[in-house]
C-alpha positions as CSV (number, residue, x, y, z in Angstrom):
1,X,43.5,-38.6,25.9
2,X,40.1,-37.6,27.0
3,X,37.2,-39.6,25.5
4,X,33.6,-38.8,25.7
5,X,30.3,-39.5,24.0
6,X,27.9,-36.9,22.7
7,X,24.7,-37.0,20.7
8,X,23.6,-35.1,17.7
9,X,21.5,-32.0,17.6
10,X,18.7,-31.6,15.1
11,X,18.0,-29.9,11.9
12,X,18.0,-26.4,10.3
13,X,15.6,-23.9,11.6
14,X,15.5,-25.1,15.2
15,X,16.0,-22.7,18.0
16,X,19.5,-22.7,19.5
17,X,20.1,-25.9,21.5
18,X,21.9,-26.3,24.8
19,X,25.3,-27.9,24.8
20,X,25.1,-31.6,24.0
21,X,25.5,-33.7,27.1
22,X,27.2,-37.0,27.5
23,X,25.1,-40.1,26.7
24,X,22.2,-38.0,25.4
25,X,20.3,-39.6,22.5
26,X,18.8,-37.3,19.8
27,X,17.1,-38.4,16.6
28,X,18.2,-36.9,13.3
29,X,16.6,-37.5,9.9
30,X,18.8,-40.6,9.6
31,X,17.8,-42.0,13.0
32,X,19.7,-42.1,16.2
33,X,23.2,-40.8,15.9
34,X,26.2,-41.0,18.2
35,X,29.2,-38.6,18.3
36,X,32.4,-39.9,19.8
37,X,35.5,-37.9,20.3
38,X,38.4,-39.9,18.9
39,X,41.0,-37.4,20.2
40,X,41.1,-33.9,21.6
41,X,44.9,-33.7,21.8
42,X,45.6,-32.0,18.5
43,X,46.5,-28.3,17.9
44,X,44.4,-26.6,15.2
45,X,44.0,-29.6,12.8
46,X,43.3,-28.4,9.3
47,X,42.9,-31.6,7.3
48,X,43.1,-35.3,7.7
49,X,43.1,-38.4,5.5
50,X,42.5,-42.1,6.4
51,X,45.4,-44.4,5.8
52,X,44.9,-48.0,4.7
53,X,45.2,-49.3,8.3
54,X,42.4,-47.0,9.5
55,X,44.7,-44.5,11.2
56,X,44.5,-40.8,10.1
57,X,47.2,-38.6,8.7
58,X,46.6,-35.1,10.1
59,X,47.9,-31.6,9.4
60,X,48.1,-29.0,12.1
61,X,48.0,-25.5,10.9
62,X,51.1,-24.4,12.7
63,X,53.3,-26.6,10.5
64,X,53.1,-30.1,12.1
65,X,51.9,-33.4,10.6
66,X,51.0,-36.4,12.8
67,X,49.4,-39.8,12.6
68,X,46.4,-40.5,14.8
69,X,45.7,-44.2,15.4
70,X,42.3,-45.7,14.9
71,X,41.9,-45.7,18.7
72,X,42.9,-42.1,19.1
73,X,46.6,-42.2,20.0
74,X,48.3,-39.1,18.7
75,X,51.8,-39.7,17.3
76,X,54.9,-37.6,17.5
77,X,55.4,-34.8,14.9
78,X,56.4,-36.3,11.5
79,X,59.9,-35.1,10.5
80,X,60.7,-33.5,7.2
81,X,57.7,-31.2,6.8
82,X,58.9,-28.0,4.9
83,X,58.9,-24.7,6.7
84,X,55.5,-23.0,6.5
85,X,54.6,-19.3,6.7
86,X,52.1,-19.7,9.5
87,X,50.0,-16.7,10.4
88,X,46.5,-15.4,9.9
89,X,44.8,-18.0,7.7
90,X,48.1,-19.4,6.4
91,X,50.0,-22.5,7.5
92,X,50.1,-26.2,6.8
93,X,46.8,-26.9,5.1
94,X,45.4,-29.8,3.1
95,X,46.8,-33.3,2.8
96,X,45.9,-36.1,0.3
97,X,47.1,-39.6,-0.5
98,X,48.3,-40.5,-3.9
99,X,45.8,-42.7,-5.7
100,X,48.5,-45.5,-5.6
101,X,49.5,-44.8,-2.0
102,X,49.3,-48.4,-0.9
103,X,52.1,-49.1,-3.4
104,X,54.2,-45.9,-3.4
105,X,53.5,-44.3,0.0
106,X,53.3,-40.8,-1.7
107,X,51.4,-37.9,-0.2
108,X,50.6,-34.4,-1.3
109,X,50.0,-31.4,0.9
110,X,49.4,-27.6,0.6
111,X,51.1,-25.0,2.7
112,X,51.7,-21.2,2.7
113,X,55.3,-20.4,1.8
114,X,57.2,-17.1,2.1
115,X,59.1,-15.7,-0.8
116,X,59.8,-12.5,-2.8
117,X,56.8,-10.3,-2.5
118,X,55.1,-12.0,0.3
119,X,53.6,-15.5,0.4
120,X,51.4,-17.9,-1.5
121,X,50.2,-21.5,-1.4
122,X,52.5,-24.3,-2.6
123,X,51.8,-28.0,-3.2
124,X,54.4,-30.4,-1.7
125,X,55.0,-34.0,-2.5
126,X,56.7,-36.6,-0.4
127,X,56.9,-40.3,0.6
128,X,55.6,-41.2,4.1
129,X,58.2,-43.5,5.7
130,X,57.0,-47.0,6.4
131,X,57.1,-46.4,10.1
132,X,55.3,-43.1,9.7
133,X,58.0,-41.1,11.4
134,X,59.2,-38.9,8.6
135,X,58.7,-37.6,5.1
136,X,61.2,-38.7,2.5
137,X,62.0,-37.4,-1.0
138,X,60.3,-34.1,-0.1
139,X,59.7,-31.8,-3.1
140,X,57.5,-29.0,-4.3
141,X,55.5,-29.5,-7.5
142,X,53.5,-26.2,-7.7
143,X,53.6,-22.6,-6.4
144,X,50.7,-20.2,-6.6
145,X,51.7,-17.0,-8.4
146,X,52.0,-14.1,-7.7
147,X,53.0,-14.0,-4.1
148,X,51.3,-11.3,-2.0
149,X,52.1,-9.7,1.4
150,X,48.9,-10.8,3.2
151,X,47.5,-13.4,5.6
152,X,44.1,-14.3,4.1
153,X,42.5,-16.6,1.6
154,X,45.1,-19.2,0.9
155,X,42.4,-21.9,0.1
156,X,43.0,-24.8,-0.3
157,X,41.9,-28.4,-1.0
158,X,43.4,-31.2,-3.0
159,X,41.3,-33.7,-5.0
160,X,42.3,-36.4,-7.5
161,X,40.1,-37.2,-10.5
162,X,39.5,-40.6,-11.9
163,X,42.4,-40.4,-14.2
164,X,44.8,-39.4,-11.4
165,X,45.1,-35.7,-12.2
166,X,45.4,-33.4,-9.2
167,X,43.0,-30.6,-8.6
168,X,43.7,-27.8,-6.1
169,X,41.6,-24.8,-5.2
170,X,43.1,-21.5,-4.2
171,X,41.9,-18.2,-2.6
172,X,42.2,-14.8,-4.2
173,X,44.0,-13.3,-1.2
174,X,41.0,-11.2,-0.1
175,X,42.2,-7.6,-0.2
176,X,41.1,-4.9,-2.7
177,X,42.5,-4.6,-5.4
178,X,44.4,-8.0,-5.4
179,X,41.2,-9.9,-5.5
180,X,40.5,-8.6,-8.9
181,X,43.0,-11.1,-10.2
182,X,40.4,-13.8,-9.8
183,X,39.1,-12.6,-13.1
184,X,42.5,-12.6,-14.9
185,X,44.1,-15.7,-16.4
186,X,47.8,-14.6,-16.0
187,X,47.8,-15.7,-12.3
188,X,46.6,-18.5,-10.0
189,X,44.6,-16.3,-7.5
190,X,41.0,-17.4,-7.1
191,X,41.5,-20.4,-9.3
192,X,41.1,-24.2,-9.5
193,X,44.2,-25.7,-11.1
194,X,44.6,-29.1,-12.6
195,X,48.1,-30.7,-12.9
196,X,49.7,-34.1,-13.2
197,X,51.1,-35.8,-10.1
198,X,54.6,-34.6,-11.1
199,X,53.5,-31.0,-11.4
200,X,53.4,-31.0,-15.2
201,X,50.3,-29.7,-17.1
202,X,47.8,-32.0,-18.8
203,X,47.6,-31.2,-22.5
204,X,43.8,-31.0,-22.4
205,X,43.6,-28.2,-19.8
206,X,41.3,-25.5,-21.1
207,X,43.8,-22.7,-21.4
208,X,46.9,-24.6,-22.7
209,X,48.4,-22.6,-25.5
210,X,46.4,-19.4,-24.8
211,X,48.6,-16.4,-24.8
212,X,48.8,-14.7,-21.4
213,X,47.1,-17.5,-19.5
214,X,48.5,-19.9,-16.9
215,X,48.2,-23.4,-18.4
216,X,47.5,-24.9,-15.0
217,X,44.2,-23.1,-14.6
218,X,41.0,-25.3,-14.8
219,X,38.4,-22.7,-13.7
220,X,38.4,-19.1,-12.3
221,X,36.4,-16.4,-10.6
222,X,36.5,-18.2,-7.2
223,X,36.8,-16.4,-3.8
224,X,38.2,-18.8,-1.2
225,X,37.9,-22.5,-1.7
226,X,38.0,-24.5,1.5
227,X,36.0,-27.6,0.5
228,X,36.3,-29.9,-2.5
229,X,35.3,-33.4,-3.4
230,X,34.8,-35.6,-6.5
231,X,31.1,-36.4,-7.1
232,X,31.0,-40.2,-6.9
233,X,28.2,-40.5,-9.5
234,X,29.6,-38.2,-12.2
235,X,33.3,-37.8,-11.4
236,X,32.9,-34.0,-11.5
237,X,34.8,-31.8,-9.1
238,X,32.6,-29.9,-6.6
239,X,34.0,-27.1,-4.5
240,X,32.6,-25.0,-1.6
241,X,33.9,-21.5,-1.1
242,X,33.5,-18.7,1.4
243,X,31.4,-15.8,0.4
244,X,31.8,-12.3,1.9
245,X,28.9,-11.1,4.1
246,X,26.5,-13.7,2.7
247,X,26.8,-15.9,-0.3
248,X,28.8,-19.0,0.6
249,X,28.7,-21.2,-2.6
250,X,28.8,-24.7,-3.8
251,X,30.0,-24.9,-7.4
252,X,30.6,-27.7,-9.9
253,X,34.0,-26.6,-11.2
254,X,34.0,-27.3,-14.9
255,X,36.8,-26.7,-17.4
256,X,37.2,-23.1,-18.5
257,X,34.2,-21.7,-16.6
258,X,34.1,-18.3,-14.8
259,X,32.3,-18.4,-11.4
260,X,32.0,-14.6,-11.1
261,X,34.0,-13.4,-8.2
262,X,34.4,-10.5,-7.6
263,X,32.0,-9.3,-10.3
264,X,28.9,-10.8,-8.8
265,X,27.9,-12.4,-5.5
266,X,24.9,-13.5,-3.4
267,X,26.5,-11.5,-0.6
268,X,27.8,-8.0,0.0
269,X,31.2,-6.7,1.2
270,X,31.8,-6.7,5.0
271,X,31.1,-3.0,5.1
272,X,27.7,-3.5,3.4
273,X,28.6,-2.1,0.1
274,X,27.8,-4.1,-3.1
275,X,30.2,-6.6,-4.6
276,X,31.2,-5.7,-8.1
277,X,28.1,-5.0,-10.2
278,X,25.9,-5.5,-7.2
279,X,24.2,-8.3,-9.0
280,X,23.9,-12.0,-8.3
281,X,24.5,-13.1,-11.9
282,X,26.0,-11.9,-15.1
283,X,26.4,-12.9,-18.8
284,X,29.0,-15.6,-19.3
285,X,29.2,-16.3,-15.5
286,X,28.4,-19.7,-14.0
287,X,26.0,-19.8,-11.1
288,X,26.5,-21.9,-8.0
289,X,24.3,-24.9,-7.6
290,X,23.7,-24.0,-3.9
291,X,24.4,-21.0,-1.7
292,X,24.0,-19.9,1.9
293,X,23.0,-16.5,3.4
294,X,23.8,-16.1,6.2
295,X,27.1,-17.9,5.5
296,X,28.0,-21.2,7.2
297,X,31.8,-20.6,6.7
298,X,32.0,-23.7,4.5
299,X,35.1,-25.7,5.1
300,X,35.7,-29.4,4.4
301,X,33.4,-31.4,2.1
302,X,32.6,-35.0,1.7
303,X,30.0,-37.0,-0.3
304,X,28.3,-39.9,1.5
305,X,28.6,-43.3,-0.3
306,X,28.5,-45.8,2.5
307,X,25.7,-48.2,3.7
308,X,26.0,-47.4,7.5
309,X,23.4,-44.6,7.2
310,X,21.2,-45.3,4.2
311,X,19.3,-42.0,4.7
312,X,22.5,-40.1,4.0
313,X,22.9,-41.5,0.4
314,X,22.9,-38.8,-2.1
315,X,24.1,-36.2,0.4
316,X,27.2,-34.0,0.7
317,X,28.5,-32.9,4.1
318,X,30.0,-29.5,4.7
319,X,31.8,-28.2,7.8
320,X,30.6,-24.9,9.2
321,X,33.2,-22.6,10.7
322,X,30.8,-19.7,11.2
323,X,27.7,-21.7,12.2
324,X,29.8,-24.2,14.2
325,X,27.8,-27.2,12.8
326,X,27.9,-30.0,10.3
327,X,25.7,-29.3,7.3
328,X,24.2,-32.2,5.3
329,X,22.6,-31.2,2.0
330,X,20.6,-33.8,0.0
331,X,21.1,-33.5,-3.8
332,X,19.2,-34.9,-6.7
333,X,21.8,-34.5,-9.4
334,X,22.9,-30.9,-8.9
335,X,19.6,-29.8,-7.3
336,X,19.5,-29.4,-3.5
337,X,16.3,-30.9,-2.2
338,X,16.9,-30.9,1.6
339,X,19.2,-29.7,4.3
340,X,19.9,-30.7,7.9
341,X,22.1,-29.0,10.5
342,X,24.0,-31.4,12.8
343,X,26.4,-30.9,15.8
344,X,25.3,-27.3,16.4
345,X,25.0,-28.2,20.1
346,X,28.8,-28.7,20.5
347,X,29.7,-25.1,19.5
348,X,32.9,-26.1,17.6
349,X,34.3,-24.7,14.3
350,X,34.4,-27.7,12.0
351,X,37.4,-27.5,9.7
352,X,37.5,-30.7,7.8
353,X,35.0,-33.5,6.9
354,X,35.7,-37.1,5.8
355,X,33.8,-40.3,5.3
356,X,35.5,-43.0,7.3
357,X,36.2,-46.6,6.3
358,X,33.5,-47.7,8.7
359,X,30.8,-45.6,7.0
360,X,30.7,-42.9,9.7
361,X,31.4,-39.2,9.1
362,X,34.5,-37.8,10.8
363,X,35.1,-34.2,11.5
364,X,38.1,-32.1,12.7
365,X,37.5,-29.0,14.8
366,X,39.7,-25.9,15.3
367,X,39.6,-26.8,19.0
368,X,41.8,-29.8,18.4
369,X,39.3,-32.7,18.1
370,X,38.6,-35.4,15.6
371,X,35.0,-36.7,16.1
372,X,33.1,-39.6,14.7
373,X,29.5,-39.2,13.7
374,X,27.6,-42.4,13.1
375,X,24.4,-44.3,13.7
376,X,23.8,-45.3,17.4
377,X,23.7,-49.0,18.0
378,X,20.3,-50.3,19.1
379,X,20.1,-51.1,22.8
């Protein structure tokens, strides 16, 4: 394993920076920060979660799950992962630990699966063996419907609320006219769903009992959710989603709300034509609390709650696939009051973001790295 040390680049609005050099020290708004490569021996990591011992459970998009130790040793492929339909944007995607993982060793994961009519995103559930070598009692608790013969906009992120319900966000599969289903309640495309840990539907979901509506739906009118996290102050679900050409969004996903895609957008279609009505808002549609144009390619999201970098308190971090940086947005409630761009000197597509047990921010890149971002120690 190659190990190196890099230093952070500075904030939004700066001219493009040269590639970060080893042992370079740069000041950010939170002070001196150090970036360490924990490993660069992964293949297209899509998501990771910290285990109780400080190791990381990592998904690789091609269909492999591995454990990376706290010191960066990459384990063998974990046996028992279901077959995934890997291609385009599909593959083995998010992974999350059960809220009672320490006692039950249960994990949940999303993946694209093939079936009649094409493919869609499924949620798997399994127990991670005590030695970490295999998945046991593997099952499927949810399948996004309908399936579609395409390779884009699968989503997806998993978040548990404070009561232990499972939220998952899904893409609308991108193409015209299939994306119009994001506005319809008889399917799971362009939706956030909320289910129990066994896959059953909570009785207080907003569309339970409504004729023609899927009871799992929590909110709708989303485009392609690739970041999600529970607000540590309010317990509300926040999601980040890709816009088209312009208009990446951060939304507070509330029960029964319609977030407007593809009726309205802060962006335009890739060919420059207007989206839907050509407007940025509409009656009965919920506005994002923040948006980016040009897009950052928002993927991965984490709120900062640790004491290691006090200047980051009240911030959310977002991975940038398009801008190849780590974006920190300072919020007061739901109002953005400041933004800082970090890691733009390394030129890596950042796929996932997590706060580590040591109070540092960790990121996974499409190039196969997991990196640690934390305050530099005083000399």
